[in-house]
DRENTORKOL-3810 file (N, C-alpha, C; in nm, 4 decimals):
REM DRENTORKOL-3810
@n.u->-0.3144; n.v->-1.6179; n.w->1.5599; ca.u->-0.3594; ca.v->-1.5877; ca.w->1.4252; c.u->-0.4122; c.v->-1.4448; c.w->1.4221
@n.u->-0.3755; n.v->-1.3711; n.w->1.3229; ca.u->-0.4168; ca.v->-1.2317; ca.w->1.3146; c.u->-0.5518; c.v->-1.2200; c.w->1.2454
@n.u->-0.6225; n.v->-1.1139; n.w->1.2787; ca.u->-0.7502; ca.v->-1.0889; ca.w->1.2131; c.u->-0.7266; c.v->-1.0112; c.w->1.0848
@n.u->-0.8308; n.v->-1.0001; n.w->1.0042; ca.u->-0.8195; ca.v->-0.9230; ca.w->0.8799; c.u->-0.7830; c.v->-0.7789; c.w->0.9096
@n.u->-0.8432; n.v->-0.7227; n.w->1.0154; ca.u->-0.8156; ca.v->-0.5839; ca.w->1.0509; c.u->-0.6696; c.v->-0.5662; c.w->1.0900
@n.u->-0.6163; n.v->-0.6570; n.w->1.1724; ca.u->-0.4759; ca.v->-0.6494; ca.w->1.2130; c.u->-0.3840; c.v->-0.6593; c.w->1.0922
@n.u->-0.4128; n.v->-0.7515; n.w->1.0031; ca.u->-0.3318; ca.v->-0.7689; ca.w->0.8829; c.u->-0.3361; c.v->-0.6441; c.w->0.7970
@n.u->-0.4546; n.v->-0.5888; n.w->0.7790; ca.u->-0.4686; ca.v->-0.4688; ca.w->0.6973; c.u->-0.3971; c.v->-0.3507; c.w->0.7623
@n.u->-0.4044; n.v->-0.3385; n.w->0.8941; ca.u->-0.3360; ca.v->-0.2305; ca.w->0.9652; c.u->-0.1853; c.v->-0.2400; c.w->0.9459
@n.u->-0.1299; n.v->-0.3588; n.w->0.9588; ca.u->0.0140; ca.v->-0.3778; ca.w->0.9370; c.u->0.0492; c.v->-0.3464; c.w->0.7924
@n.u->-0.0352; n.v->-0.3882; n.w->0.6983; ca.u->-0.0123; ca.v->-0.3587; ca.w->0.5567; c.u->-0.0078; c.v->-0.2082; c.w->0.5333
@n.u->-0.1038; n.v->-0.1346; n.w->0.5871; ca.u->-0.1077; ca.v->0.0108; ca.w->0.5678; c.u->0.0136; c.v->0.0765; c.w->0.6325
@n.u->0.0506; n.v->0.0342; n.w->0.7525; ca.u->0.1693; ca.v->0.0899; ca.w->0.8188; c.u->0.2952; c.v->0.0626; c.w->0.7375
@n.u->0.3102; n.v->-0.0587; n.w->0.6888; ca.u->0.4266; ca.v->-0.0944; ca.w->0.6078; c.u->0.4267; c.v->-0.0173; c.w->0.4769
@n.u->0.3110; n.v->-0.0052; n.w->0.4157; ca.u->0.2998; ca.v->0.0698; ca.w->0.2909; c.u->0.3390; c.v->0.2153; c.w->0.3116
@n.u->0.2920; n.v->0.2752; n.w->0.4195; ca.u->0.3256; ca.v->0.4152; ca.w->0.4470; c.u->0.4753; c.v->0.4325; c.w->0.4672
@n.u->0.5375; n.v->0.3372; n.w->0.5324; ca.u->0.6809; ca.v->0.3447; ca.w->0.5581; c.u->0.7623; c.v->0.3269; c.w->0.4307
@n.u->0.7175; n.v->0.2386; n.w->0.3430; ca.u->0.7943; ca.v->0.2026; ca.w->0.2234; c.u->0.7240; c.v->0.2436; c.w->0.0942
@n.u->0.6468; n.v->0.3512; n.w->0.0976; ca.u->0.5679; ca.v->0.3908; ca.w->-0.0191; c.u->0.6541; c.v->0.4197; c.w->-0.1407
@n.u->0.7684; n.v->0.4797; n.w->-0.1204; ca.u->0.8552; ca.v->0.5143; ca.w->-0.2327; c.u->0.9538; c.v->0.4039; c.w->-0.2689
@n.u->0.9501; n.v->0.2938; n.w->-0.1966; ca.u->1.0377; ca.v->0.1806; ca.w->-0.2259; c.u->0.9725; c.v->0.0955; c.w->-0.3345
@n.u->1.0121; n.v->0.1176; n.w->-0.4582; ca.u->0.9502; ca.v->0.0474; ca.w->-0.5697; c.u->0.9964; c.v->-0.0976; c.w->-0.5783
@n.u->1.0907; n.v->-0.1358; n.w->-0.4938; ca.u->1.1364; ca.v->-0.2739; ca.w->-0.4908; c.u->1.0585; c.v->-0.3599; c.w->-0.3926
@n.u->0.9667; n.v->-0.2984; n.w->-0.3167; ca.u->0.8869; ca.v->-0.3744; ca.w->-0.2205; c.u->0.7967; c.v->-0.4713; c.w->-0.2959
@n.u->0.7970; n.v->-0.5962; n.w->-0.2520; ca.u->0.7193; ca.v->-0.7000; ca.w->-0.3194; c.u->0.6084; c.v->-0.7499; c.w->-0.2283
@n.u->0.5067; n.v->-0.8045; n.w->-0.2896; ca.u->0.3951; ca.v->-0.8592; ca.w->-0.2136; c.u->0.4374; c.v->-0.9696; c.w->-0.1191
@n.u->0.5341; n.v->-1.0505; n.w->-0.1614; ca.u->0.5826; ca.v->-1.1583; ca.w->-0.0755; c.u->0.6441; c.v->-1.1025; c.w->0.0527
@n.u->0.7154; n.v->-0.9906; n.w->0.0405; ca.u->0.7779; ca.v->-0.9286; ca.w->0.1575; c.u->0.6719; c.v->-0.8758; c.w->0.2541
@n.u->0.5689; n.v->-0.8115; n.w->0.1993; ca.u->0.4613; ca.v->-0.7598; ca.w->0.2837; c.u->0.3864; c.v->-0.8738; c.w->0.3515
@n.u->0.3606; n.v->-0.9810; n.w->0.2786; ca.u->0.2915; ca.v->-1.0964; ca.w->0.3361; c.u->0.3737; c.v->-1.1586; c.w->0.4482
@n.u->0.5041; n.v->-1.1661; n.w->0.4293; ca.u->0.5911; ca.v->-1.2248; ca.w->0.5317; c.u->0.5889; c.v->-1.1436; c.w->0.6605
@n.u->0.5703; n.v->-1.0138; n.w->0.6510; ca.u->0.5661; ca.v->-0.9290; ca.w->0.7713; c.u->0.4475; c.v->-0.9611; c.w->0.8614
@n.u->0.3410; n.v->-1.0139; n.w->0.8036; ca.u->0.2234; ca.v->-1.0496; ca.w->0.8832; c.u->0.2048; c.v->-1.2016; c.w->0.8915
@n.u->0.3089; n.v->-1.2759; n.w->0.8535; ca.u->0.3131; ca.v->-1.4217; ca.w->0.8673; c.u->0.2007; c.v->-1.4910; c.w->0.7901
@n.u->0.1775; n.v->-1.4449; n.w->0.6675; ca.u->0.0778; ca.v->-1.5067; ca.w->0.5813; c.u->0.1415; c.v->-1.5440; c.w->0.4481
@n.u->0.0792; n.v->-1.6397; n.w->0.3803; ca.u->0.1227; ca.v->-1.6677; ca.w->0.2437; c.u->0.0803; c.v->-1.5504; c.w->0.1560
@n.u->0.1424; n.v->-1.5383; n.w->0.0415; ca.u->0.1073; ca.v->-1.4292; ca.w->-0.0503; c.u->-0.0393; c.v->-1.4396; c.w->-0.0916
@n.u->-0.0854; n.v->-1.5610; n.w->-0.1188; ca.u->-0.2234; ca.v->-1.5822; ca.w->-0.1608; c.u->-0.3213; c.v->-1.5360; c.w->-0.0531
@n.u->-0.2991; n.v->-1.5803; n.w->0.0709; ca.u->-0.3901; ca.v->-1.5438; ca.w->0.1796; c.u->-0.3806; c.v->-1.3945; c.w->0.2104
@n.u->-0.2614; n.v->-1.3392; n.w->0.2046; ca.u->-0.2421; ca.v->-1.1956; ca.w->0.2265; c.u->-0.3237; c.v->-1.1151; c.w->0.1256
@n.u->-0.3167; n.v->-1.1520; n.w->-0.0017; ca.u->-0.3940; ca.v->-1.0820; ca.w->-0.1049; c.u->-0.5435; c.v->-1.0896; c.w->-0.0757
@n.u->-0.5904; n.v->-1.2046; n.w->-0.0317; ca.u->-0.7327; ca.v->-1.2209; ca.w->0.0005; c.u->-0.7732; c.v->-1.1347; c.w->0.1184
@n.u->-0.6905; n.v->-1.1307; n.w->0.2233; ca.u->-0.7235; ca.v->-1.0537; ca.w->0.3432; c.u->-0.7256; c.v->-0.9042; c.w->0.3125
@n.u->-0.6237; n.v->-0.8555; n.w->0.2423; ca.u->-0.6182; ca.v->-0.7129; ca.w->0.2090; c.u->-0.7328; c.v->-0.6763; c.w->0.1156
@n.u->-0.7615; n.v->-0.7605; n.w->0.0194; ca.u->-0.8720; ca.v->-0.7333; ca.w->-0.0729; c.u->-1.0056; c.v->-0.7274; c.w->0.0006
@n.u->-1.0239; n.v->-0.8150; n.w->0.0984; ca.u->-1.1482; ca.v->-0.8143; ca.w->0.1758; c.u->-1.1598; c.v->-0.6877; c.w->0.2601
@n.u->-1.0489; n.v->-0.6429; n.w->0.3174; ca.u->-1.0519; ca.v->-0.5247; ca.w->0.4039; c.u->-1.0569; c.v->-0.3947; c.w->0.3245
@n.u->-0.9863; n.v->-0.3885; n.w->0.2117; ca.u->-0.9746; ca.v->-0.2634; ca.w->0.1361; c.u->-1.0700; c.v->-0.2562; c.w->0.0175
@n.u->-1.1194; n.v->-0.3699; n.w->-0.0258; ca.u->-1.2052; ca.v->-0.3711; ca.w->-0.1427; c.u->-1.1285; c.v->-0.3646; c.w->-0.2735
@n.u->-0.9976; n.v->-0.3794; n.w->-0.2661; ca.u->-0.9122; ca.v->-0.3801; ca.w->-0.3853; c.u->-0.7840; c.v->-0.4549; c.w->-0.3530
@n.u->-0.7138; n.v->-0.4975; n.w->-0.4556; ca.u->-0.5913; ca.v->-0.5747; ca.w->-0.4349; c.u->-0.4837; c.v->-0.4874; c.w->-0.3705
@n.u->-0.3841; n.v->-0.5498; n.w->-0.3059; ca.u->-0.2757; ca.v->-0.4710; ca.w->-0.2469; c.u->-0.2055; c.v->-0.3818; c.w->-0.3493
@n.u->-0.1833; n.v->-0.4321; n.w->-0.4695; ca.u->-0.1154; ca.v->-0.3521; ca.w->-0.5726; c.u->-0.2006; c.v->-0.2327; c.w->-0.6138
@n.u->-0.3286; n.v->-0.2556; n.w->-0.6318; ca.u->-0.4186; ca.v->-0.1460; ca.w->-0.6699; c.u->-0.4307; c.v->-0.0443; c.w->-0.5565
@n.u->-0.4343; n.v->-0.0922; n.w->-0.4322; ca.u->-0.4402; ca.v->-0.0026; ca.w->-0.3164; c.u->-0.3169; c.v->0.0870; c.w->-0.3133
@n.u->-0.1990; n.v->0.0275; n.w->-0.3324; ca.u->-0.0740; ca.v->0.1042; ca.w->-0.3316; c.u->-0.0732; c.v->0.2072; c.w->-0.4438
@n.u->-0.1154; n.v->0.1658; n.w->-0.5613; ca.u->-0.1196; ca.v->0.2566; ca.w->-0.6766; c.u->-0.2135; c.v->0.3745; c.w->-0.6496
@n.u->-0.3294; n.v->0.3466; n.w->-0.5904; ca.u->-0.4254; ca.v->0.4527; ca.w->-0.5591; c.u->-0.3689; c.v->0.5499; c.w->-0.4567
@n.u->-0.3022; n.v->0.4971; n.w->-0.3546; ca.u->-0.2418; ca.v->0.5838; ca.w->-0.2530; c.u->-0.1351; c.v->0.6730; c.w->-0.3159
@n.u->-0.0527; n.v->0.6170; n.w->-0.4037; ca.u->0.0494; ca.v->0.6977; ca.w->-0.4720; c.u->-0.0137; c.v->0.8078; c.w->-0.5570
@n.u->-0.1192; n.v->0.7748; n.w->-0.6304; ca.u->-0.1867; ca.v->0.8744; ca.w->-0.7138; c.u->-0.2539; c.v->0.9825; c.w->-0.6300
@n.u->-0.3172; n.v->0.9430; n.w->-0.5203; ca.u->-0.3816; ca.v->1.0415; ca.w->-0.4333; c.u->-0.2788; c.v->1.1331; c.w->-0.3686
@n.u->-0.1657; n.v->1.0770; n.w->-0.3305; ca.u->-0.0602; ca.v->1.1600; ca.w->-0.2721; c.u->-0.0076; c.v->1.2594; c.w->-0.3748
@n.u->0.0125; n.v->1.2141; n.w->-0.4976; ca.u->0.0600; ca.v->1.3031; ca.w->-0.6034; c.u->-0.0419; c.v->1.4121; c.w->-0.6330
@n.u->-0.1689; n.v->1.3768; n.w->-0.6381; ca.u->-0.2740; ca.v->1.4759; ca.w->-0.6628; c.u->-0.2775; c.v->1.5792; c.w->-0.5511
@n.u->-0.2613; n.v->1.5351; n.w->-0.4278; ca.u->-0.2594; ca.v->1.6274; ca.w->-0.3145; c.u->-0.1410; c.v->1.7225; c.w->-0.3251
@n.u->-0.0245; n.v->1.6688; n.w->-0.3596; ca.u->0.0943; ca.v->1.7536; ca.w->-0.3739; c.u->0.0767; c.v->1.8554; c.w->-0.4862
@n.u->0.0158; n.v->1.8147; n.w->-0.5966; ca.u->-0.0088; ca.v->1.9082; ca.w->-0.7068; c.u->-0.1040; c.v->2.0196; c.w->-0.6642
@n.u->-0.2047; n.v->1.9848; n.w->-0.5874; ca.u->-0.3055; ca.v->2.0825; ca.w->-0.5464; c.u->-0.2569; c.v->2.1769; c.w->-0.4377
@n.u->-0.1628; n.v->2.1328; n.w->-0.3555; ca.u->-0.1257; ca.v->2.2129; ca.w->-0.2385; c.u->0.0123; c.v->2.2754; c.w->-0.2447
@n.u->0.0904; n.v->2.2421; n.w->-0.3444; ca.u->0.2252; ca.v->2.2983; ca.w->-0.3503; c.u->0.2477; c.v->2.3624; c.w->-0.4862
@n.u->0.3519; n.v->2.4371; n.w->-0.4965; ca.u->0.3868; ca.v->2.4989; ca.w->-0.6229; c.u->0.4775; c.v->2.4112; c.w->-0.7065
@n.u->0.4873; n.v->2.2863; n.w->-0.6702; ca.u->0.5751; ca.v->2.1923; ca.w->-0.7387; c.u->0.5128; c.v->2.1497; c.w->-0.8711
@n.u->0.5962; n.v->2.1364; n.w->-0.9723; ca.u->0.5487; ca.v->2.0955; ca.w->-1.1037; c.u->0.5260; c.v->1.9463; c.w->-1.1139
@n.u->0.4563; n.v->1.9082; n.w->-1.2178; ca.u->0.4225; ca.v->1.7676; ca.w->-1.2398; c.u->0.5476; c.v->1.6813; c.w->-1.2520
@n.u->0.6470; n.v->1.7277; n.w->-1.3248; ca.u->0.7682; ca.v->1.6480; ca.w->-1.3436; c.u->0.8439; c.v->1.6282; c.w->-1.2135
@n.u->0.8407; n.v->1.7265; n.w->-1.1252; ca.u->0.9085; ca.v->1.7123; ca.w->-0.9962; c.u->0.8352; c.v->1.6138; c.w->-0.9059
@n.u->0.7049; n.v->1.6133; n.w->-0.9126; ca.u->0.6264; ca.v->1.5221; ca.w->-0.8296; c.u->0.6363; c.v->1.3796; c.w->-0.8819
@n.u->0.6388; n.v->1.3658; n.w->-1.0131; ca.u->0.6464; ca.v->1.2321; ca.w->-1.0726; c.u->0.7796; c.v->1.1704; c.w->-1.0391
END
């Protein structure tokens, strides 16, 4: 049985690998760590303080903000 930390680590690694894959589903991420979707959501929420979907959305927004601040790329190109 995996711990919350192990589950969250696998979630973050998977998210980083598939960040731009908008077809990635919560069920797929849960299956990677051998948990039900319900339990996966609870474990990630406990470790991150937010739901998996909200965590992913925040990471995408932070990455976009970083790209806007550090590159000469326009908003439409980053979006």
